[in-house]
HTML snippet that shows the backbone in 3Dmol.js (N, CA, C, O; Angstrom):
<script src="https://3Dmol.org/build/3Dmol-min.js"></script>
<div id="view" style="width:600px;height:400px;position:relative"></div>
<script>
const pdb = `
ATOM      1  N   MET A   1      -3.254   2.416   3.377  1.00  0.00           N
ATOM      2  CA  MET A   1      -3.872   1.472   2.483  1.00  0.00           C
ATOM      3  C   MET A   1      -4.692   0.515   3.342  1.00  0.00           C
ATOM      4  O   MET A   1      -4.216   0.017   4.362  1.00  0.00           O
ATOM      5  N   LYS A   2      -5.901   0.271   2.928  1.00  0.00           N
ATOM      6  CA  LYS A   2      -6.775  -0.629   3.675  1.00  0.00           C
ATOM      7  C   LYS A   2      -7.007  -1.878   2.832  1.00  0.00           C
ATOM      8  O   LYS A   2      -7.416  -1.794   1.674  1.00  0.00           O
ATOM      9  N   ILE A   3      -6.744  -3.026   3.425  1.00  0.00           N
ATOM     10  CA  ILE A   3      -6.923  -4.298   2.732  1.00  0.00           C
ATOM     11  C   ILE A   3      -8.088  -5.032   3.389  1.00  0.00           C
ATOM     12  O   ILE A   3      -8.098  -5.242   4.602  1.00  0.00           O
ATOM     13  N   THR A   4      -9.064  -5.418   2.581  1.00  0.00           N
ATOM     14  CA  THR A   4     -10.190  -6.205   3.076  1.00  0.00           C
ATOM     15  C   THR A   4     -10.077  -7.611   2.491  1.00  0.00           C
ATOM     16  O   THR A   4      -9.807  -7.775   1.301  1.00  0.00           O
ATOM     17  N   PHE A   5     -10.285  -8.617   3.326  1.00  0.00           N
ATOM     18  CA  PHE A   5     -10.126  -9.989   2.856  1.00  0.00           C
ATOM     19  C   PHE A   5     -11.133 -10.896   3.544  1.00  0.00           C
ATOM     20  O   PHE A   5     -11.791 -10.507   4.508  1.00  0.00           O
ATOM     21  N   ASP A   6     -11.236 -12.102   3.031  1.00  0.00           N
ATOM     22  CA  ASP A   6     -12.153 -13.104   3.570  1.00  0.00           C
ATOM     23  C   ASP A   6     -11.383 -13.981   4.560  1.00  0.00           C
ATOM     24  O   ASP A   6     -10.510 -14.756   4.167  1.00  0.00           O
ATOM     25  N   VAL A   7     -11.712 -13.851   5.829  1.00  0.00           N
ATOM     26  CA  VAL A   7     -10.989 -14.561   6.884  1.00  0.00           C
ATOM     27  C   VAL A   7     -11.120 -16.070   6.724  1.00  0.00           C
ATOM     28  O   VAL A   7     -10.150 -16.802   6.918  1.00  0.00           O
ATOM     29  N   GLU A   8     -12.300 -16.533   6.375  1.00  0.00           N
ATOM     30  CA  GLU A   8     -12.522 -17.979   6.240  1.00  0.00           C
ATOM     31  C   GLU A   8     -11.652 -18.583   5.144  1.00  0.00           C
ATOM     32  O   GLU A   8     -11.098 -19.669   5.314  1.00  0.00           O
ATOM     33  N   ARG A   9     -11.534 -17.879   4.022  1.00  0.00           N
ATOM     34  CA  ARG A   9     -10.717 -18.410   2.918  1.00  0.00           C
ATOM     35  C   ARG A   9      -9.239 -18.435   3.291  1.00  0.00           C
ATOM     36  O   ARG A   9      -8.515 -19.353   2.905  1.00  0.00           O
ATOM     37  N   ILE A  10      -8.790 -17.429   4.043  1.00  0.00           N
ATOM     38  CA  ILE A  10      -7.387 -17.415   4.465  1.00  0.00           C
ATOM     39  C   ILE A  10      -7.120 -18.558   5.436  1.00  0.00           C
ATOM     40  O   ILE A  10      -6.108 -19.249   5.320  1.00  0.00           O
ATOM     41  N   GLN A  11      -8.014 -18.759   6.382  1.00  0.00           N
ATOM     42  CA  GLN A  11      -7.836 -19.853   7.339  1.00  0.00           C
ATOM     43  C   GLN A  11      -7.859 -21.203   6.636  1.00  0.00           C
ATOM     44  O   GLN A  11      -7.128 -22.119   7.011  1.00  0.00           O
ATOM     45  N   GLU A  12      -8.697 -21.319   5.622  1.00  0.00           N
ATOM     46  CA  GLU A  12      -8.765 -22.560   4.843  1.00  0.00           C
ATOM     47  C   GLU A  12      -7.459 -22.797   4.080  1.00  0.00           C
ATOM     48  O   GLU A  12      -6.964 -23.923   4.020  1.00  0.00           O
ATOM     49  N   ALA A  13      -6.909 -21.730   3.501  1.00  0.00           N
ATOM     50  CA  ALA A  13      -5.651 -21.850   2.756  1.00  0.00           C
ATOM     51  C   ALA A  13      -4.494 -22.181   3.688  1.00  0.00           C
ATOM     52  O   ALA A  13      -3.607 -22.954   3.326  1.00  0.00           O
ATOM     53  N   LEU A  14      -4.495 -21.604   4.882  1.00  0.00           N
ATOM     54  CA  LEU A  14      -3.425 -21.890   5.840  1.00  0.00           C
ATOM     55  C   LEU A  14      -3.547 -23.299   6.416  1.00  0.00           C
ATOM     56  O   LEU A  14      -2.540 -23.916   6.764  1.00  0.00           O
ATOM     57  N   ALA A  15      -4.768 -23.808   6.517  1.00  0.00           N
ATOM     58  CA  ALA A  15      -4.972 -25.160   7.043  1.00  0.00           C
ATOM     59  C   ALA A  15      -4.537 -26.222   6.032  1.00  0.00           C
ATOM     60  O   ALA A  15      -4.031 -27.277   6.414  1.00  0.00           O
ATOM     61  N   ASN A  16      -4.737 -25.939   4.735  1.00  0.00           N
ATOM     62  CA  ASN A  16      -4.375 -26.889   3.670  1.00  0.00           C
ATOM     63  C   ASN A  16      -3.461 -26.200   2.658  1.00  0.00           C
ATOM     64  O   ASN A  16      -3.911 -25.846   1.568  1.00  0.00           O
ATOM     65  N   PRO A  17      -2.186 -26.005   3.001  1.00  0.00           N
ATOM     66  CA  PRO A  17      -1.302 -25.280   2.081  1.00  0.00           C
ATOM     67  C   PRO A  17      -1.062 -26.013   0.754  1.00  0.00           C
ATOM     68  O   PRO A  17      -0.819 -25.377  -0.271  1.00  0.00           O
ATOM     69  N   GLU A  18      -1.131 -27.342   0.774  1.00  0.00           N
ATOM     70  CA  GLU A  18      -0.899 -28.095  -0.469  1.00  0.00           C
ATOM     71  C   GLU A  18      -2.039 -27.875  -1.457  1.00  0.00           C
ATOM     72  O   GLU A  18      -1.814 -27.774  -2.663  1.00  0.00           O
ATOM     73  N   LEU A  19      -3.255 -27.801  -0.941  1.00  0.00           N
ATOM     74  CA  LEU A  19      -4.426 -27.647  -1.803  1.00  0.00           C
ATOM     75  C   LEU A  19      -4.627 -26.211  -2.275  1.00  0.00           C
ATOM     76  O   LEU A  19      -5.276 -25.972  -3.293  1.00  0.00           O
ATOM     77  N   SER A  20      -4.070 -25.259  -1.535  1.00  0.00           N
ATOM     78  CA  SER A  20      -4.300 -23.854  -1.886  1.00  0.00           C
ATOM     79  C   SER A  20      -3.532 -23.440  -3.136  1.00  0.00           C
ATOM     80  O   SER A  20      -3.957 -22.530  -3.849  1.00  0.00           O
ATOM     81  N   GLY A  21      -2.398 -24.102  -3.410  1.00  0.00           N
ATOM     82  CA  GLY A  21      -1.601 -23.744  -4.583  1.00  0.00           C
ATOM     83  C   GLY A  21      -0.748 -22.503  -4.369  1.00  0.00           C
ATOM     84  O   GLY A  21      -0.197 -21.959  -5.326  1.00  0.00           O
ATOM     85  N   LEU A  22      -0.633 -22.053  -3.137  1.00  0.00           N
ATOM     86  CA  LEU A  22       0.162 -20.864  -2.832  1.00  0.00           C
ATOM     87  C   LEU A  22       1.549 -21.278  -2.359  1.00  0.00           C
ATOM     88  O   LEU A  22       1.729 -22.345  -1.771  1.00  0.00           O
ATOM     89  N   ASP A  23       2.526 -20.414  -2.627  1.00  0.00           N
ATOM     90  CA  ASP A  23       3.877 -20.725  -2.162  1.00  0.00           C
ATOM     91  C   ASP A  23       4.067 -20.216  -0.728  1.00  0.00           C
ATOM     92  O   ASP A  23       3.154 -19.640  -0.136  1.00  0.00           O
ATOM     93  N   ASP A  24       5.259 -20.437  -0.185  1.00  0.00           N
ATOM     94  CA  ASP A  24       5.526 -20.091   1.216  1.00  0.00           C
ATOM     95  C   ASP A  24       5.397 -18.598   1.486  1.00  0.00           C
ATOM     96  O   ASP A  24       4.923 -18.191   2.547  1.00  0.00           O
ATOM     97  N   VAL A  25       5.820 -17.788   0.527  1.00  0.00           N
ATOM     98  CA  VAL A  25       5.758 -16.334   0.711  1.00  0.00           C
ATOM     99  C   VAL A  25       4.306 -15.872   0.782  1.00  0.00           C
ATOM    100  O   VAL A  25       3.946 -15.072   1.645  1.00  0.00           O
ATOM    101  N   ASP A  26       3.480 -16.374  -0.122  1.00  0.00           N
ATOM    102  CA  ASP A  26       2.058 -16.009  -0.114  1.00  0.00           C
ATOM    103  C   ASP A  26       1.394 -16.408   1.202  1.00  0.00           C
ATOM    104  O   ASP A  26       0.617 -15.644   1.774  1.00  0.00           O
ATOM    105  N   LEU A  27       1.706 -17.597   1.666  1.00  0.00           N
ATOM    106  CA  LEU A  27       1.121 -18.067   2.923  1.00  0.00           C
ATOM    107  C   LEU A  27       1.598 -17.229   4.106  1.00  0.00           C
ATOM    108  O   LEU A  27       0.831 -16.971   5.034  1.00  0.00           O
ATOM    109  N   ALA A  28       2.856 -16.805   4.077  1.00  0.00           N
ATOM    110  CA  ALA A  28       3.382 -15.963   5.156  1.00  0.00           C
ATOM    111  C   ALA A  28       2.689 -14.604   5.168  1.00  0.00           C
ATOM    112  O   ALA A  28       2.373 -14.072   6.233  1.00  0.00           O
ATOM    113  N   VAL A  29       2.455 -14.045   3.981  1.00  0.00           N
ATOM    114  CA  VAL A  29       1.763 -12.753   3.896  1.00  0.00           C
ATOM    115  C   VAL A  29       0.329 -12.889   4.398  1.00  0.00           C
ATOM    116  O   VAL A  29      -0.161 -12.026   5.127  1.00  0.00           O
ATOM    117  N   LEU A  30      -0.332 -13.956   4.014  1.00  0.00           N
ATOM    118  CA  LEU A  30      -1.709 -14.167   4.464  1.00  0.00           C
ATOM    119  C   LEU A  30      -1.795 -14.334   5.980  1.00  0.00           C
ATOM    120  O   LEU A  30      -2.696 -13.792   6.620  1.00  0.00           O
ATOM    121  N   SER A  31      -0.852 -15.085   6.550  1.00  0.00           N
ATOM    122  CA  SER A  31      -0.889 -15.268   8.006  1.00  0.00           C
ATOM    123  C   SER A  31      -0.585 -13.962   8.726  1.00  0.00           C
ATOM    124  O   SER A  31      -1.138 -13.706   9.796  1.00  0.00           O
ATOM    125  N   THR A  32       0.288 -13.131   8.154  1.00  0.00           N
ATOM    126  CA  THR A  32       0.577 -11.825   8.751  1.00  0.00           C
ATOM    127  C   THR A  32      -0.649 -10.928   8.701  1.00  0.00           C
ATOM    128  O   THR A  32      -0.956 -10.242   9.676  1.00  0.00           O
ATOM    129  N   CYS A  33      -1.348 -10.926   7.580  1.00  0.00           N
ATOM    130  CA  CYS A  33      -2.576 -10.128   7.468  1.00  0.00           C
ATOM    131  C   CYS A  33      -3.609 -10.590   8.480  1.00  0.00           C
ATOM    132  O   CYS A  33      -4.312  -9.777   9.081  1.00  0.00           O
ATOM    133  N   LEU A  34      -3.697 -11.882   8.662  1.00  0.00           N
ATOM    134  CA  LEU A  34      -4.659 -12.430   9.618  1.00  0.00           C
ATOM    135  C   LEU A  34      -4.312 -12.007  11.047  1.00  0.00           C
ATOM    136  O   LEU A  34      -5.200 -11.702  11.844  1.00  0.00           O
ATOM    137  N   GLU A  35      -3.008 -11.991  11.367  1.00  0.00           N
ATOM    138  CA  GLU A  35      -2.577 -11.552  12.698  1.00  0.00           C
ATOM    139  C   GLU A  35      -2.844 -10.069  12.901  1.00  0.00           C
ATOM    140  O   GLU A  35      -3.297  -9.658  13.969  1.00  0.00           O
ATOM    141  N   LEU A  36      -2.566  -9.266  11.887  1.00  0.00           N
ATOM    142  CA  LEU A  36      -2.758  -7.821  12.000  1.00  0.00           C
ATOM    143  C   LEU A  36      -4.231  -7.458  12.137  1.00  0.00           C
ATOM    144  O   LEU A  36      -4.580  -6.480  12.798  1.00  0.00           O
ATOM    145  N   ALA A  37      -5.082  -8.245  11.516  1.00  0.00           N
ATOM    146  CA  ALA A  37      -6.514  -7.949  11.558  1.00  0.00           C
ATOM    147  C   ALA A  37      -7.078  -8.180  12.955  1.00  0.00           C
ATOM    148  O   ALA A  37      -7.971  -7.454  13.394  1.00  0.00           O
ATOM    149  N   GLY A  38      -6.572  -9.163  13.638  1.00  0.00           N
ATOM    150  CA  GLY A  38      -7.008  -9.418  15.005  1.00  0.00           C
ATOM    151  C   GLY A  38      -8.474  -9.792  15.144  1.00  0.00           C
ATOM    152  O   GLY A  38      -9.129  -9.348  16.087  1.00  0.00           O
ATOM    153  N   GLY A  39      -9.001 -10.587  14.241  1.00  0.00           N
ATOM    154  CA  GLY A  39     -10.387 -11.032  14.349  1.00  0.00           C
ATOM    155  C   GLY A  39     -11.329 -10.355  13.373  1.00  0.00           C
ATOM    156  O   GLY A  39     -12.362 -10.924  13.020  1.00  0.00           O
ATOM    157  N   SER A  40     -10.997  -9.160  12.934  1.00  0.00           N
ATOM    158  CA  SER A  40     -11.857  -8.509  11.937  1.00  0.00           C
ATOM    159  C   SER A  40     -11.418  -8.960  10.551  1.00  0.00           C
ATOM    160  O   SER A  40     -10.469  -9.731  10.415  1.00  0.00           O
ATOM    161  N   ASN A  41     -12.101  -8.485   9.537  1.00  0.00           N
ATOM    162  CA  ASN A  41     -11.717  -8.880   8.179  1.00  0.00           C
ATOM    163  C   ASN A  41     -11.016  -7.740   7.451  1.00  0.00           C
ATOM    164  O   ASN A  41     -10.978  -7.712   6.221  1.00  0.00           O
ATOM    165  N   GLN A  42     -10.457  -6.792   8.221  1.00  0.00           N
ATOM    166  CA  GLN A  42      -9.742  -5.693   7.594  1.00  0.00           C
ATOM    167  C   GLN A  42      -8.380  -5.528   8.228  1.00  0.00           C
ATOM    168  O   GLN A  42      -8.199  -5.721   9.431  1.00  0.00           O
ATOM    169  N   CYS A  43      -7.432  -5.169   7.393  1.00  0.00           N
ATOM    170  CA  CYS A  43      -6.068  -4.934   7.835  1.00  0.00           C
ATOM    171  C   CYS A  43      -5.661  -3.562   7.303  1.00  0.00           C
ATOM    172  O   CYS A  43      -5.765  -3.314   6.102  1.00  0.00           O
ATOM    173  N   VAL A  44      -5.206  -2.683   8.165  1.00  0.00           N
ATOM    174  CA  VAL A  44      -4.828  -1.334   7.744  1.00  0.00           C
ATOM    175  C   VAL A  44      -3.312  -1.229   7.781  1.00  0.00           C
ATOM    176  O   VAL A  44      -2.687  -1.403   8.828  1.00  0.00           O
ATOM    177  N   LEU A  45      -2.736  -0.945   6.633  1.00  0.00           N
ATOM    178  CA  LEU A  45      -1.294  -0.748   6.539  1.00  0.00           C
ATOM    179  C   LEU A  45      -1.023   0.725   6.302  1.00  0.00           C
ATOM    180  O   LEU A  45      -1.669   1.348   5.460  1.00  0.00           O
ATOM    181  N   ILE A  46      -0.085   1.280   7.029  1.00  0.00           N
ATOM    182  CA  ILE A  46       0.253   2.689   6.870  1.00  0.00           C
ATOM    183  C   ILE A  46       1.492   2.775   6.002  1.00  0.00           C
ATOM    184  O   ILE A  46       2.541   2.218   6.323  1.00  0.00           O
ATOM    185  N   ASP A  47       1.348   3.474   4.912  1.00  0.00           N
ATOM    186  CA  ASP A  47       2.455   3.639   3.978  1.00  0.00           C
ATOM    187  C   ASP A  47       3.135   4.960   4.284  1.00  0.00           C
ATOM    188  O   ASP A  47       2.541   6.022   4.098  1.00  0.00           O
ATOM    189  N   ASP A  48       4.379   4.904   4.755  1.00  0.00           N
ATOM    190  CA  ASP A  48       5.077   6.134   5.107  1.00  0.00           C
ATOM    191  C   ASP A  48       6.050   6.583   4.020  1.00  0.00           C
ATOM    192  O   ASP A  48       6.838   7.505   4.230  1.00  0.00           O
ATOM    193  N   THR A  49       5.995   5.943   2.883  1.00  0.00           N
ATOM    194  CA  THR A  49       6.860   6.371   1.781  1.00  0.00           C
ATOM    195  C   THR A  49       6.058   7.293   0.885  1.00  0.00           C
ATOM    196  O   THR A  49       5.142   6.857   0.188  1.00  0.00           O
ATOM    197  N   ARG A  50       6.399   8.539   0.908  1.00  0.00           N
ATOM    198  CA  ARG A  50       5.695   9.521   0.092  1.00  0.00           C
ATOM    199  C   ARG A  50       6.603   9.999  -1.017  1.00  0.00           C
ATOM    200  O   ARG A  50       7.821  10.084  -0.857  1.00  0.00           O
ATOM    201  N   ALA A  51       5.998  10.305  -2.129  1.00  0.00           N
ATOM    202  CA  ALA A  51       6.763  10.844  -3.251  1.00  0.00           C
ATOM    203  C   ALA A  51       7.190  12.267  -2.900  1.00  0.00           C
ATOM    204  O   ALA A  51       6.423  13.021  -2.301  1.00  0.00           O
ATOM    205  N   PRO A  52       8.397  12.625  -3.268  1.00  0.00           N
ATOM    206  CA  PRO A  52       8.829  13.994  -2.972  1.00  0.00           C
ATOM    207  C   PRO A  52       7.999  15.003  -3.747  1.00  0.00           C
ATOM    208  O   PRO A  52       7.605  14.762  -4.889  1.00  0.00           O
ATOM    209  N   LYS A  53       7.742  16.138  -3.106  1.00  0.00           N
ATOM    210  CA  LYS A  53       6.949  17.170  -3.762  1.00  0.00           C
ATOM    211  C   LYS A  53       7.759  17.811  -4.872  1.00  0.00           C
ATOM    212  O   LYS A  53       8.979  17.953  -4.781  1.00  0.00           O
ATOM    213  N   LYS A  54       7.045  18.196  -5.928  1.00  0.00           N
ATOM    214  CA  LYS A  54       7.707  18.891  -7.024  1.00  0.00           C
ATOM    215  C   LYS A  54       8.018  20.311  -6.588  1.00  0.00           C
ATOM    216  O   LYS A  54       7.193  20.981  -5.966  1.00  0.00           O
ATOM    217  N   LYS A  55       9.198  20.751  -6.916  1.00  0.00           N
ATOM    218  CA  LYS A  55       9.556  22.123  -6.586  1.00  0.00           C
ATOM    219  C   LYS A  55       9.014  23.048  -7.663  1.00  0.00           C
ATOM    220  O   LYS A  55       9.111  22.769  -8.858  1.00  0.00           O
ATOM    221  N   ARG A  56       8.446  24.147  -7.213  1.00  0.00           N
ATOM    222  CA  ARG A  56       7.942  25.129  -8.168  1.00  0.00           C
ATOM    223  C   ARG A  56       9.098  25.936  -8.712  1.00  0.00           C
ATOM    224  O   ARG A  56      10.091  26.181  -8.027  1.00  0.00           O
ATOM    225  N   LYS A  57       8.947  26.341  -9.951  1.00  0.00           N
ATOM    226  CA  LYS A  57       9.965  27.211 -10.530  1.00  0.00           C
ATOM    227  C   LYS A  57       9.856  28.581  -9.872  1.00  0.00           C
ATOM    228  O   LYS A  57       8.750  29.085  -9.678  1.00  0.00           O
ATOM    229  N   PRO A  58      10.974  29.179  -9.531  1.00  0.00           N
ATOM    230  CA  PRO A  58      10.899  30.505  -8.918  1.00  0.00           C
ATOM    231  C   PRO A  58      10.415  31.547  -9.918  1.00  0.00           C
ATOM    232  O   PRO A  58      10.725  31.477 -11.107  1.00  0.00           O
ATOM    233  N   ARG A  59       9.659  32.501  -9.423  1.00  0.00           N
ATOM    234  CA  ARG A  59       9.183  33.568 -10.303  1.00  0.00           C
ATOM    235  C   ARG A  59      10.356  34.465 -10.652  1.00  0.00           C
ATOM    236  O   ARG A  59      11.241  34.688  -9.826  1.00  0.00           O
ATOM    237  N   PRO A  60      10.364  34.973 -11.857  1.00  0.00           N
ATOM    238  CA  PRO A  60      11.472  35.867 -12.215  1.00  0.00           C
ATOM    239  C   PRO A  60      11.417  37.131 -11.357  1.00  0.00           C
ATOM    240  O   PRO A  60      10.344  37.676 -11.098  1.00  0.00           O
ATOM    241  N   SER A  61      12.574  37.579 -10.930  1.00  0.00           N
ATOM    242  CA  SER A  61      12.607  38.735 -10.039  1.00  0.00           C
ATOM    243  C   SER A  61      12.272  40.022 -10.779  1.00  0.00           C
ATOM    244  O   SER A  61      11.793  40.985 -10.180  1.00  0.00           O
ATOM    245  N   ARG A  62      12.518  40.035 -12.040  1.00  0.00           N
ATOM    246  CA  ARG A  62      12.153  41.230 -12.811  1.00  0.00           C
ATOM    247  C   ARG A  62      11.613  40.804 -14.160  1.00  0.00           C
ATOM    248  O   ARG A  62      11.971  39.743 -14.672  1.00  0.00           O
ATOM    249  N   ILE A  63      10.765  41.615 -14.730  1.00  0.00           N
ATOM    250  CA  ILE A  63      10.166  41.312 -16.024  1.00  0.00           C
ATOM    251  C   ILE A  63      11.054  41.920 -17.096  1.00  0.00           C
ATOM    252  O   ILE A  63      11.540  43.042 -16.956  1.00  0.00           O
ATOM    253  N   LYS A  64      11.257  41.180 -18.146  1.00  0.00           N
ATOM    254  CA  LYS A  64      12.113  41.680 -19.221  1.00  0.00           C
ATOM    255  C   LYS A  64      11.509  42.924 -19.848  1.00  0.00           C
ATOM    256  O   LYS A  64      10.288  43.041 -19.960  1.00  0.00           O
ATOM    257  N   ARG A  65      12.340  43.830 -20.245  1.00  0.00           N
ATOM    258  CA  ARG A  65      11.877  45.089 -20.830  1.00  0.00           C
ATOM    259  C   ARG A  65      11.096  44.866 -22.108  1.00  0.00           C
ATOM    260  O   ARG A  65      10.178  45.628 -22.413  1.00  0.00           O
ATOM    261  N   SER A  66      11.444  43.834 -22.859  1.00  0.00           N
ATOM    262  CA  SER A  66      10.749  43.594 -24.126  1.00  0.00           C
ATOM    263  C   SER A  66       9.282  43.220 -23.896  1.00  0.00           C
ATOM    264  O   SER A  66       8.441  43.478 -24.757  1.00  0.00           O
ATOM    265  N   LYS A  67       8.971  42.628 -22.768  1.00  0.00           N
ATOM    266  CA  LYS A  67       7.589  42.231 -22.486  1.00  0.00           C
ATOM    267  C   LYS A  67       6.774  43.361 -21.868  1.00  0.00           C
ATOM    268  O   LYS A  67       5.548  43.257 -21.805  1.00  0.00           O
ATOM    269  N   ARG A  68       7.406  44.427 -21.412  1.00  0.00           N
ATOM    270  CA  ARG A  68       6.690  45.544 -20.793  1.00  0.00           C
ATOM    271  C   ARG A  68       6.023  46.439 -21.817  1.00  0.00           C
ATOM    272  O   ARG A  68       5.063  47.138 -21.494  1.00  0.00           O
ATOM    273  N   LYS A  69       6.503  46.432 -23.015  1.00  0.00           N
ATOM    274  CA  LYS A  69       6.014  47.365 -24.035  1.00  0.00           C
ATOM    275  C   LYS A  69       4.602  47.184 -24.368  1.00  0.00           C
ATOM    276  O   LYS A  69       4.068  47.905 -25.211  1.00  0.00           O
TER     277      LYS A  69
END
`;
const viewer = $3Dmol.createViewer("view");
viewer.addModel(pdb, "pdb");
viewer.setStyle({}, {cartoon: {color: "spectrum"}});
viewer.zoomTo();
viewer.render();
</script>
C-alpha cells in the first residue's frame, strides 16, 4: 500500500497539536509516516496479511452413468 501525503501539513499539525484538532493516536501515526518517508512525501507500507486462497472443488473421479447416455 502506498500512502501519499502533504509533508508541510503534517509538520504544521505536529508543531501545533492543539490547533490541529487531532488526538494523540492520530499525531503518532502522522509522525511515524513522516519518519518512514524520510524526506519524500510518500510512505510505502508492505501488507503481509493475505487472504487465504479458495480451494477448488475436486473433479469427480468418474462420471455418473446417467450422464453418459
